[in-house]
PQR file with spaces between the fields and no chain letter, atoms N, CA, C, O and H, PARSE charges and radii, in Angstrom:
ATOM       1  N    MET     1     134.017   86.912  113.263 -0.4000 1.5000
ATOM       2  CA   MET     1     132.950   87.603  112.470 -0.0000 2.0000
ATOM       3  C    MET     1     132.576   88.991  113.354  0.5500 1.7000
ATOM       4  O    MET     1     132.420   89.019  114.575 -0.5500 1.4000
ATOM       5  N    ALA     2     132.494   89.874  112.640 -0.4000 1.5000
ATOM       6  CA   ALA     2     132.155   91.229  113.243 -0.0000 2.0000
ATOM       7  C    ALA     2     130.691   91.479  113.626  0.5500 1.7000
ATOM       8  O    ALA     2     129.770   91.260  112.839 -0.5500 1.4000
ATOM       9  H    ALA     2     132.621   89.851  111.648  0.4000 1.0000
ATOM      10  N    VAL     3     130.548   91.866  114.653 -0.4000 1.5000
ATOM      11  CA   VAL     3     129.202   92.189  115.419 -0.0000 2.0000
ATOM      12  C    VAL     3     129.105   93.512  115.790  0.5500 1.7000
ATOM      13  O    VAL     3     129.976   93.966  116.532 -0.5500 1.4000
ATOM      14  H    VAL     3     131.296   92.044  115.292  0.4000 1.0000
ATOM      15  N    PRO     4     128.094   94.298  115.360 -0.5600 1.5000
ATOM      16  CA   PRO     4     127.941   95.686  115.679  0.2800 2.0000
ATOM      17  C    PRO     4     127.851   95.737  117.305  0.5500 1.7000
ATOM      18  O    PRO     4     127.234   94.893  117.955 -0.5500 1.4000
ATOM      19  N    LYS     5     128.513   96.786  117.847 -0.4000 1.5000
ATOM      20  CA   LYS     5     128.522   97.097  119.190 -0.0000 2.0000
ATOM      21  C    LYS     5     127.262   97.625  119.586  0.5500 1.7000
ATOM      22  O    LYS     5     126.899   97.196  120.681 -0.5500 1.4000
ATOM      23  H    LYS     5     129.014   97.472  117.319  0.4000 1.0000
ATOM      24  N    LYS     6     126.517   98.384  119.061 -0.4000 1.5000
ATOM      25  CA   LYS     6     125.355   99.035  119.470 -0.0000 2.0000
ATOM      26  C    LYS     6     124.319   98.897  118.283  0.5500 1.7000
ATOM      27  O    LYS     6     124.698   98.956  117.113 -0.5500 1.4000
ATOM      28  H    LYS     6     126.812   98.732  118.171  0.4000 1.0000
ATOM      29  N    ARG     7     123.108   98.728  118.604 -0.4000 1.5000
ATOM      30  CA   ARG     7     121.890   98.822  117.632 -0.0000 2.0000
ATOM      31  C    ARG     7     121.847  100.184  116.852  0.5500 1.7000
ATOM      32  O    ARG     7     122.042  101.288  117.362 -0.5500 1.4000
ATOM      33  H    ARG     7     122.800   98.680  119.554  0.4000 1.0000
ATOM      34  N    LEU     8     121.583   99.951  115.644 -0.4000 1.5000
ATOM      35  CA   LEU     8     121.196  101.085  114.629 -0.0000 2.0000
ATOM      36  C    LEU     8     119.896  101.754  114.910  0.5500 1.7000
ATOM      37  O    LEU     8     118.895  101.131  115.263 -0.5500 1.4000
ATOM      38  H    LEU     8     121.424   99.055  115.231  0.4000 1.0000
ATOM      39  N    THR     9     119.941  102.983  114.751 -0.4000 1.5000
ATOM      40  CA   THR     9     118.737  103.756  114.914 -0.0000 2.0000
ATOM      41  C    THR     9     117.774  103.617  113.973  0.5500 1.7000
ATOM      42  O    THR     9     118.295  103.405  112.878 -0.5500 1.4000
ATOM      43  H    THR     9     120.754  103.490  114.464  0.4000 1.0000
ATOM      44  N    ARG    10     116.370  103.650  113.922 -0.4000 1.5000
ATOM      45  CA   ARG    10     115.558  103.780  112.647 -0.0000 2.0000
ATOM      46  C    ARG    10     116.087  104.926  111.735  0.5500 1.7000
ATOM      47  O    ARG    10     116.174  104.766  110.518 -0.5500 1.4000
ATOM      48  H    ARG    10     115.946  103.822  114.811  0.4000 1.0000
ATOM      49  N    THR    11     116.395  105.941  112.278 -0.4000 1.5000
ATOM      50  CA   THR    11     116.944  107.113  111.109 -0.0000 2.0000
ATOM      51  C    THR    11     118.022  106.493  110.301  0.5500 1.7000
ATOM      52  O    THR    11     117.954  106.419  109.074 -0.5500 1.4000
ATOM      53  H    THR    11     116.324  106.071  113.267  0.4000 1.0000
ATOM      54  N    ARG    12     119.101  106.012  111.060 -0.4000 1.5000
ATOM      55  CA   ARG    12     120.297  105.572  110.335 -0.0000 2.0000
ATOM      56  C    ARG    12     119.983  104.387  109.376  0.5500 1.7000
ATOM      57  O    ARG    12     120.558  104.336  108.289 -0.5500 1.4000
ATOM      58  H    ARG    12     119.156  106.072  112.056  0.4000 1.0000
ATOM      59  N    ARG    13     119.110  103.456  109.739 -0.4000 1.5000
ATOM      60  CA   ARG    13     118.543  102.221  108.955 -0.0000 2.0000
ATOM      61  C    ARG    13     117.741  102.821  107.641  0.5500 1.7000
ATOM      62  O    ARG    13     117.973  102.425  106.498 -0.5500 1.4000
ATOM      63  H    ARG    13     118.643  103.498  110.622  0.4000 1.0000
ATOM      64  N    ASN    14     116.777  103.821  107.963 -0.4000 1.5000
ATOM      65  CA   ASN    14     116.086  104.157  106.935 -0.0000 2.0000
ATOM      66  C    ASN    14     116.701  104.997  105.916  0.5500 1.7000
ATOM      67  O    ASN    14     116.429  104.869  104.722 -0.5500 1.4000
ATOM      68  H    ASN    14     116.588  104.143  108.891  0.4000 1.0000
ATOM      69  N    ASN    15     117.633  105.964  106.427 -0.4000 1.5000
ATOM      70  CA   ASN    15     118.564  106.693  105.669 -0.0000 2.0000
ATOM      71  C    ASN    15     119.262  105.796  104.527  0.5500 1.7000
ATOM      72  O    ASN    15     119.227  106.088  103.331 -0.5500 1.4000
ATOM      73  H    ASN    15     117.854  106.068  107.397  0.4000 1.0000
ATOM      74  N    ARG    16     119.852  104.748  105.024 -0.4000 1.5000
ATOM      75  CA   ARG    16     120.517  103.955  104.049 -0.0000 2.0000
ATOM      76  C    ARG    16     119.482  103.226  103.035  0.5500 1.7000
ATOM      77  O    ARG    16     119.938  102.818  101.967 -0.5500 1.4000
ATOM      78  H    ARG    16     119.880  104.511  105.995  0.4000 1.0000
ATOM      79  N    ARG    17     118.352  103.078  103.275 -0.4000 1.5000
ATOM      80  CA   ARG    17     117.280  102.624  102.270 -0.0000 2.0000
ATOM      81  C    ARG    17     116.528  103.551  101.641  0.5500 1.7000
ATOM      82  O    ARG    17     115.456  103.216  101.139 -0.5500 1.4000
ATOM      83  H    ARG    17     117.982  103.410  104.143  0.4000 1.0000
ATOM      84  N    SER    18     116.999  104.895  101.575 -0.4000 1.5000
ATOM      85  CA   SER    18     116.120  105.877  101.042 -0.0000 2.0000
ATOM      86  C    SER    18     116.025  105.648   99.466  0.5500 1.7000
ATOM      87  O    SER    18     114.913  105.837   98.973 -0.5500 1.4000
ATOM      88  H    SER    18     117.870  105.168  101.982  0.4000 1.0000
ATOM      89  N    HIS    19     116.996  105.286   98.673 -0.4000 1.5000
ATOM      90  CA   HIS    19     116.930  105.034   97.555 -0.0000 2.0000
ATOM      91  C    HIS    19     116.172  103.970   96.908  0.5500 1.7000
ATOM      92  O    HIS    19     116.135  103.751   95.697 -0.5500 1.4000
ATOM      93  H    HIS    19     117.900  105.132   99.073  0.4000 1.0000
ATOM      94  N    HIS    20     115.501  103.257   97.936 -0.4000 1.5000
ATOM      95  CA   HIS    20     114.673  101.917   97.530 -0.0000 2.0000
ATOM      96  C    HIS    20     113.230  102.351   97.038  0.5500 1.7000
ATOM      97  O    HIS    20     112.514  101.546   96.441 -0.5500 1.4000
ATOM      98  H    HIS    20     115.531  103.435   98.920  0.4000 1.0000
ATOM      99  N    ALA    21     112.831  103.629   97.302 -0.4000 1.5000
ATOM     100  CA   ALA    21     111.412  104.059   96.936 -0.0000 2.0000
ATOM     101  C    ALA    21     111.259  103.686   95.413  0.5500 1.7000
ATOM     102  O    ALA    21     112.174  103.606   94.594 -0.5500 1.4000
ATOM     103  H    ALA    21     113.412  104.282   97.787  0.4000 1.0000
ATOM     104  N    LEU    22     109.914  103.473   95.202 -0.4000 1.5000
ATOM     105  CA   LEU    22     109.378  103.337   93.741 -0.0000 2.0000
ATOM     106  C    LEU    22     109.261  104.632   93.220  0.5500 1.7000
ATOM     107  O    LEU    22     108.864  105.574   93.905 -0.5500 1.4000
ATOM     108  H    LEU    22     109.171  103.538   95.868  0.4000 1.0000
ATOM     109  N    LYS    23     109.619  104.738   91.925 -0.4000 1.5000
ATOM     110  CA   LYS    23     109.581  106.266   91.071 -0.0000 2.0000
ATOM     111  C    LYS    23     108.142  106.269   90.340  0.5500 1.7000
ATOM     112  O    LYS    23     107.651  105.175   90.061 -0.5500 1.4000
ATOM     113  H    LYS    23     109.942  103.973   91.368  0.4000 1.0000
ATOM     114  N    LYS    24     107.458  107.434   90.022 -0.4000 1.5000
ATOM     115  CA   LYS    24     106.248  107.468   89.512 -0.0000 2.0000
ATOM     116  C    LYS    24     106.552  107.336   88.022  0.5500 1.7000
ATOM     117  O    LYS    24     107.519  107.794   87.413 -0.5500 1.4000
ATOM     118  H    LYS    24     107.857  108.323   90.249  0.4000 1.0000
ATOM     119  N    ILE    25     105.617  106.678   87.601 -0.4000 1.5000
ATOM     120  CA   ILE    25     105.867  106.320   85.806 -0.0000 2.0000
ATOM     121  C    ILE    25     105.317  107.586   85.103  0.5500 1.7000
ATOM     122  O    ILE    25     104.136  107.875   85.293 -0.5500 1.4000
ATOM     123  H    ILE    25     104.831  106.306   88.096  0.4000 1.0000
ATOM     124  N    ASN    26     106.073  108.347   84.319 -0.4000 1.5000
ATOM     125  CA   ASN    26     105.703  109.574   83.523 -0.0000 2.0000
ATOM     126  C    ASN    26     104.873  109.257   82.366  0.5500 1.7000
ATOM     127  O    ASN    26     105.371  109.008   81.267 -0.5500 1.4000
ATOM     128  H    ASN    26     107.033  108.112   84.165  0.4000 1.0000
ATOM     129  N    LEU    27     103.528  109.261   82.606 -0.4000 1.5000
ATOM     130  CA   LEU    27     102.364  109.142   81.683 -0.0000 2.0000
ATOM     131  C    LEU    27     101.977  110.513   81.126  0.5500 1.7000
ATOM     132  O    LEU    27     101.878  111.487   81.872 -0.5500 1.4000
ATOM     133  H    LEU    27     103.124  109.464   83.499  0.4000 1.0000
ATOM     134  N    ILE    28     101.787  110.571   79.988 -0.4000 1.5000
ATOM     135  CA   ILE    28     101.165  111.830   79.272 -0.0000 2.0000
ATOM     136  C    ILE    28     100.045  111.231   78.315  0.5500 1.7000
ATOM     137  O    ILE    28      99.891  110.028   78.107 -0.5500 1.4000
ATOM     138  H    ILE    28     101.868  109.779   79.382  0.4000 1.0000
ATOM     139  N    LEU    29      99.192  112.388   77.698 -0.4000 1.5000
ATOM     140  CA   LEU    29      98.196  112.071   76.952 -0.0000 2.0000
ATOM     141  C    LEU    29      98.886  112.215   75.453  0.5500 1.7000
ATOM     142  O    LEU    29      99.616  113.136   75.088 -0.5500 1.4000
ATOM     143  H    LEU    29      99.318  113.366   77.867  0.4000 1.0000
ATOM     144  N    CYS    30      98.485  111.117   74.716 -0.4000 1.5000
ATOM     145  CA   CYS    30      98.673  111.444   73.242 -0.0000 2.0000
ATOM     146  C    CYS    30      97.818  112.468   72.698  0.5500 1.7000
ATOM     147  O    CYS    30      96.642  112.633   73.024 -0.5500 1.4000
ATOM     148  H    CYS    30      97.892  110.369   75.013  0.4000 1.0000
ATOM     149  N    PRO    31      98.621  113.317   71.644 -0.5600 1.5000
ATOM     150  CA   PRO    31      97.948  114.687   71.280  0.2800 2.0000
ATOM     151  C    PRO    31      96.868  113.999   70.263  0.5500 1.7000
ATOM     152  O    PRO    31      95.770  114.536   70.121 -0.5500 1.4000
ATOM     153  N    LYS    32      97.134  113.039   69.697 -0.4000 1.5000
ATOM     154  CA   LYS    32      96.052  112.493   68.490 -0.0000 2.0000
ATOM     155  C    LYS    32      94.846  112.063   69.041  0.5500 1.7000
ATOM     156  O    LYS    32      93.764  112.643   68.945 -0.5500 1.4000
ATOM     157  H    LYS    32      98.027  112.603   69.812  0.4000 1.0000
ATOM     158  N    CYS    33      95.142  110.754   69.772 -0.4000 1.5000
ATOM     159  CA   CYS    33      93.746  109.810   70.190 -0.0000 2.0000
ATOM     160  C    CYS    33      93.626  110.153   71.691  0.5500 1.7000
ATOM     161  O    CYS    33      92.697  109.540   72.217 -0.5500 1.4000
ATOM     162  H    CYS    33      96.020  110.283   69.851  0.4000 1.0000
ATOM     163  N    ASN    34      94.269  110.916   72.474 -0.4000 1.5000
ATOM     164  CA   ASN    34      94.196  111.263   73.921 -0.0000 2.0000
ATOM     165  C    ASN    34      94.004  110.085   74.833  0.5500 1.7000
ATOM     166  O    ASN    34      93.177  110.080   75.745 -0.5500 1.4000
ATOM     167  H    ASN    34      95.023  111.415   72.046  0.4000 1.0000
ATOM     168  N    GLU    35      94.861  109.019   74.525 -0.4000 1.5000
ATOM     169  CA   GLU    35      95.023  107.898   75.354 -0.0000 2.0000
ATOM     170  C    GLU    35      96.285  108.336   76.049  0.5500 1.7000
ATOM     171  O    GLU    35      97.068  109.201   75.658 -0.5500 1.4000
ATOM     172  H    GLU    35      95.533  109.023   73.784  0.4000 1.0000
ATOM     173  N    SER    36      96.374  107.465   77.354 -0.4000 1.5000
ATOM     174  CA   SER    36      97.695  107.631   78.065 -0.0000 2.0000
ATOM     175  C    SER    36      98.764  106.866   77.476  0.5500 1.7000
ATOM     176  O    SER    36      98.486  105.853   76.835 -0.5500 1.4000
ATOM     177  H    SER    36      95.738  106.762   77.672  0.4000 1.0000
ATOM     178  N    LYS    37     100.059  107.273   77.634 -0.4000 1.5000
ATOM     179  CA   LYS    37     101.184  106.643   77.058 -0.0000 2.0000
ATOM     180  C    LYS    37     102.518  107.062   77.784  0.5500 1.7000
ATOM     181  O    LYS    37     102.569  108.184   78.288 -0.5500 1.4000
ATOM     182  H    LYS    37     100.285  108.096   78.155  0.4000 1.0000
ATOM     183  N    LEU    38     103.603  106.212   77.860 -0.4000 1.5000
ATOM     184  CA   LEU    38     104.863  106.649   78.371 -0.0000 2.0000
ATOM     185  C    LEU    38     105.551  107.784   77.460  0.5500 1.7000
ATOM     186  O    LEU    38     105.591  107.750   76.230 -0.5500 1.4000
ATOM     187  H    LEU    38     103.561  105.300   77.450  0.4000 1.0000
ATOM     188  N    ALA    39     106.102  108.822   78.302 -0.4000 1.5000
ATOM     189  CA   ALA    39     106.760  109.962   77.535 -0.0000 2.0000
ATOM     190  C    ALA    39     107.821  109.359   76.605  0.5500 1.7000
ATOM     191  O    ALA    39     108.537  108.454   77.034 -0.5500 1.4000
ATOM     192  H    ALA    39     106.069  108.850   79.301  0.4000 1.0000
ATOM     193  N    HIS    40     107.950  109.797   75.408 -0.4000 1.5000
ATOM     194  CA   HIS    40     109.065  109.857   74.588 -0.0000 2.0000
ATOM     195  C    HIS    40     108.973  108.333   73.984  0.5500 1.7000
ATOM     196  O    HIS    40     109.988  107.704   73.684 -0.5500 1.4000
ATOM     197  H    HIS    40     107.369  110.532   75.060  0.4000 1.0000
ATOM     198  N    THR    41     107.800  107.869   73.855 -0.4000 1.5000
ATOM     199  CA   THR    41     107.628  106.617   73.121 -0.0000 2.0000
ATOM     200  C    THR    41     106.470  106.582   72.032  0.5500 1.7000
ATOM     201  O    THR    41     105.650  107.500   72.052 -0.5500 1.4000
ATOM     202  H    THR    41     106.975  108.380   74.099  0.4000 1.0000
ATOM     203  N    ILE    42     106.366  105.650   71.155 -0.4000 1.5000
ATOM     204  CA   ILE    42     105.361  105.562   70.250 -0.0000 2.0000
ATOM     205  C    ILE    42     103.908  105.295   70.918  0.5500 1.7000
ATOM     206  O    ILE    42     103.851  104.529   71.880 -0.5500 1.4000
ATOM     207  H    ILE    42     107.032  104.905   71.139  0.4000 1.0000
ATOM     208  N    CYS    43     102.984  105.782   70.529 -0.4000 1.5000
ATOM     209  CA   CYS    43     101.672  105.684   71.127 -0.0000 2.0000
ATOM     210  C    CYS    43     101.285  104.218   70.791  0.5500 1.7000
ATOM     211  O    CYS    43     101.208  103.911   69.602 -0.5500 1.4000
ATOM     212  H    CYS    43     103.030  106.404   69.748  0.4000 1.0000
ATOM     213  N    PRO    44     101.042  103.312   71.729 -0.5600 1.5000
ATOM     214  CA   PRO    44     100.549  101.970   71.144  0.2800 2.0000
ATOM     215  C    PRO    44      99.105  101.810   70.797  0.5500 1.7000
ATOM     216  O    PRO    44      98.674  100.769   70.301 -0.5500 1.4000
ATOM     217  N    ASN    45      98.342  102.874   71.068 -0.4000 1.5000
ATOM     218  CA   ASN    45      96.881  102.890   70.541 -0.0000 2.0000
ATOM     219  C    ASN    45      96.816  103.288   68.827  0.5500 1.7000
ATOM     220  O    ASN    45      96.322  102.566   67.961 -0.5500 1.4000
ATOM     221  H    ASN    45      98.692  103.720   71.471  0.4000 1.0000
ATOM     222  N    CYS    46      97.402  104.523   68.634 -0.4000 1.5000
ATOM     223  CA   CYS    46      97.378  104.860   67.216 -0.0000 2.0000
ATOM     224  C    CYS    46      98.796  105.014   66.461  0.5500 1.7000
ATOM     225  O    CYS    46      98.843  105.469   65.319 -0.5500 1.4000
ATOM     226  H    CYS    46      97.803  105.110   69.337  0.4000 1.0000
ATOM     227  N    GLY    47      99.815  104.655   67.084 -0.4000 1.5000
ATOM     228  CA   GLY    47     101.203  104.329   66.324 -0.0000 2.0000
ATOM     229  C    GLY    47     101.873  105.712   65.903  0.5500 1.7000
ATOM     230  O    GLY    47     102.580  105.766   64.897 -0.5500 1.4000
ATOM     231  H    GLY    47      99.777  104.285   68.012  0.4000 1.0000
ATOM     232  N    THR    48     101.638  106.804   66.679 -0.4000 1.5000
ATOM     233  CA   THR    48     102.182  108.143   66.237 -0.0000 2.0000
ATOM     234  C    THR    48     103.127  108.492   67.286  0.5500 1.7000
ATOM     235  O    THR    48     103.033  108.184   68.474 -0.5500 1.4000
ATOM     236  H    THR    48     101.063  106.761   67.496  0.4000 1.0000
ATOM     237  N    TYR    49     104.261  109.324   66.596 -0.4000 1.5000
ATOM     238  CA   TYR    49     105.181  109.860   67.727 -0.0000 2.0000
ATOM     239  C    TYR    49     105.607  111.112   67.182  0.5500 1.7000
ATOM     240  O    TYR    49     105.961  111.177   66.004 -0.5500 1.4000
ATOM     241  H    TYR    49     104.337  109.574   65.631  0.4000 1.0000
ATOM     242  N    ASN    50     105.606  112.184   67.986 -0.4000 1.5000
ATOM     243  CA   ASN    50     105.947  113.772   67.656 -0.0000 2.0000
ATOM     244  C    ASN    50     104.980  114.212   66.510  0.5500 1.7000
ATOM     245  O    ASN    50     105.393  114.940   65.607 -0.5500 1.4000
ATOM     246  H    ASN    50     105.319  112.131   68.942  0.4000 1.0000
ATOM     247  N    ASN    51     103.637  113.747   66.554 -0.4000 1.5000
ATOM     248  CA   ASN    51     102.618  114.026   65.473 -0.0000 2.0000
ATOM     249  C    ASN    51     103.040  113.571   63.939  0.5500 1.7000
ATOM     250  O    ASN    51     102.769  114.201   62.917 -0.5500 1.4000
ATOM     251  H    ASN    51     103.302  113.156   67.287  0.4000 1.0000
ATOM     252  N    GLU    52     103.834  112.214   64.034 -0.4000 1.5000
ATOM     253  CA   GLU    52     103.843  111.623   62.799 -0.0000 2.0000
ATOM     254  C    GLU    52     103.686  110.466   62.928  0.5500 1.7000
ATOM     255  O    GLU    52     104.038  109.989   64.007 -0.5500 1.4000
ATOM     256  H    GLU    52     104.054  111.702   64.864  0.4000 1.0000
ATOM     257  N    GLN    53     103.120  109.587   61.927 -0.4000 1.5000
ATOM     258  CA   GLN    53     102.572  108.217   61.822 -0.0000 2.0000
ATOM     259  C    GLN    53     103.744  107.573   61.650  0.5500 1.7000
ATOM     260  O    GLN    53     104.480  107.771   60.683 -0.5500 1.4000
ATOM     261  H    GLN    53     102.834  109.974   61.050  0.4000 1.0000
ATOM     262  N    ILE    54     104.025  106.612   62.757 -0.4000 1.5000
ATOM     263  CA   ILE    54     105.362  105.902   62.597 -0.0000 2.0000
ATOM     264  C    ILE    54     104.817  104.430   62.387  0.5500 1.7000
ATOM     265  O    ILE    54     105.383  103.790   61.501 -0.5500 1.4000
ATOM     266  H    ILE    54     103.427  106.451   63.542  0.4000 1.0000
ATOM     267  N    ILE    55     103.874  103.854   63.029 -0.4000 1.5000
ATOM     268  CA   ILE    55     103.397  102.543   62.712 -0.0000 2.0000
ATOM     269  C    ILE    55     102.114  102.563   61.941  0.5500 1.7000
ATOM     270  O    ILE    55     101.232  103.350   62.284 -0.5500 1.4000
ATOM     271  H    ILE    55     103.415  104.374   63.749  0.4000 1.0000
ATOM     272  N    GLU    56     101.931  101.708   60.861 -0.4000 1.5000
ATOM     273  CA   GLU    56     100.547  101.652   60.382 -0.0000 2.0000
ATOM     274  C    GLU    56     100.088  100.345   60.812  0.5500 1.7000
ATOM     275  O    GLU    56     100.704   99.300   60.600 -0.5500 1.4000
ATOM     276  H    GLU    56     102.648  101.068   60.582  0.4000 1.0000
ATOM     277  N    PHE    57      98.919  100.450   61.461 -0.4000 1.5000
ATOM     278  CA   PHE    57      98.183   99.437   61.888 -0.0000 2.0000
ATOM     279  C    PHE    57      97.359   98.940   60.801  0.5500 1.7000
ATOM     280  O    PHE    57      96.705   99.791   60.198 -0.5500 1.4000
ATOM     281  H    PHE    57      98.419  101.299   61.633  0.4000 1.0000
ATOM     282  N    GLY    58      97.249   97.596   60.392 -0.4000 1.5000
ATOM     283  CA   GLY    58      96.577   96.853   59.372 -0.0000 2.0000
ATOM     284  C    GLY    58      94.982   96.966   59.492  0.5500 1.7000
ATOM     285  O    GLY    58      94.413   96.841   60.577 -0.5500 1.4000
ATOM     286  H    GLY    58      97.780   96.905   60.882  0.4000 1.0000
ATOM     287  N    LYS    59      94.466   97.155   58.572 -0.4000 1.5000
ATOM     288  CA   LYS    59      92.864   97.357   58.852 -0.0000 2.0000
ATOM     289  C    LYS    59      92.260   95.711   58.495  0.5500 1.7000
ATOM     290  O    LYS    59      92.782   95.062   57.588 -0.5500 1.4000
ATOM     291  H    LYS    59      94.928   97.257   57.691  0.4000 1.0000
ATOM     292  N    LYS    60      91.366   95.273   59.140 -0.4000 1.5000
ATOM     293  CA   LYS    60      91.135   93.894   59.091 -0.0000 2.0000
ATOM     294  C    LYS    60      89.667   94.096   57.972  0.5500 1.7000
ATOM     295  O    LYS    60      88.848   95.006   58.095 -0.5500 1.4000
ATOM     296  H    LYS    60      90.943   95.800   59.876  0.4000 1.0000
ATOM     297  N    ASP    61      89.626   93.153   57.052 -0.4000 1.5000
ATOM     298  CA   ASP    61      88.529   92.949   56.226 -0.0000 2.0000
ATOM     299  C    ASP    61      87.406   92.243   57.083  0.5500 1.7000
ATOM     300  O    ASP    61      87.541   91.514   58.066 -0.5500 1.4000
ATOM     301  H    ASP    61      90.292   92.414   56.953  0.4000 1.0000
ATOM     302  N    LYS    62      86.169   92.694   56.386 -0.4000 1.5000
ATOM     303  CA   LYS    62      84.995   92.046   56.993 -0.0000 2.0000
ATOM     304  C    LYS    62      84.852   90.564   56.720  0.5500 1.7000
ATOM     305  O    LYS    62      84.119   89.898   57.450 -0.5500 1.4000
ATOM     306  H    LYS    62      86.060   93.286   55.587  0.4000 1.0000
ATOM     307  N    LYS    63      85.513   90.001   55.703 -0.4000 1.5000
ATOM     308  CA   LYS    63      85.663   88.644   55.291 -0.0000 2.0000
ATOM     309  C    LYS    63      86.588   87.912   56.398  0.5500 1.7000
ATOM     310  O    LYS    63      86.234   86.866   56.943 -0.5500 1.4000
ATOM     311  H    LYS    63      86.109   90.543   55.109  0.4000 1.0000
ATOM     312  N    ASP    64      87.719   88.518   56.654 -0.4000 1.5000
ATOM     313  CA   ASP    64      88.521   87.885   57.615 -0.0000 2.0000
ATOM     314  C    ASP    64      88.032   87.727   58.956  0.5500 1.7000
ATOM     315  O    ASP    64      88.379   86.861   59.760 -0.5500 1.4000
ATOM     316  H    ASP    64      88.007   89.367   56.212  0.4000 1.0000
ATOM     317  N    ILE    65      87.072   88.777   59.144 -0.4000 1.5000
ATOM     318  CA   ILE    65      86.431   88.590   60.766 -0.0000 2.0000
ATOM     319  C    ILE    65      85.360   87.330   60.595  0.5500 1.7000
ATOM     320  O    ILE    65      85.279   86.462   61.463 -0.5500 1.4000
ATOM     321  H    ILE    65      86.790   89.480   58.491  0.4000 1.0000
ATOM     322  N    LYS    66      84.646   87.316   59.539 -0.4000 1.5000
ATOM     323  CA   LYS    66      83.512   86.277   59.539 -0.0000 2.0000
ATOM     324  C    LYS    66      84.137   84.850   59.342  0.5500 1.7000
ATOM     325  O    LYS    66      83.450   83.877   59.655 -0.5500 1.4000
ATOM     326  H    LYS    66      84.711   88.021   58.833  0.4000 1.0000
ATOM     327  N    ASN    67      85.394   84.671   58.843 -0.4000 1.5000
ATOM     328  CA   ASN    67      86.126   83.373   58.625 -0.0000 2.0000
ATOM     329  C    ASN    67      86.611   82.830   60.003  0.5500 1.7000
ATOM     330  O    ASN    67      86.739   81.622   60.200 -0.5500 1.4000
ATOM     331  H    ASN    67      85.953   85.461   58.589  0.4000 1.0000
ATOM     332  N    LYS    68      86.859   83.719   60.892 -0.4000 1.5000
ATOM     333  CA   LYS    68      87.419   83.352   62.311 -0.0000 2.0000
ATOM     334  C    LYS    68      86.382   82.914   63.070  0.5500 1.7000
ATOM     335  O    LYS    68      86.574   82.564   64.235 -0.5500 1.4000
ATOM     336  H    LYS    68      86.755   84.700   60.732  0.4000 1.0000
């Protein structure tokens, strides 16, 4: 079994792990509703992308709310 002859320095050890750092999430504000969202994705709040309505959220009737 291979055994290292000398102990690795902190610099060499940490340089090997330099790509383990967490990356920042790229959040932007939606131009329509001003909620934060991931870049290049549909806004989960209003359903728009690139100023176009992609997802239509259904409006609940007052009758449905009272029955539940």
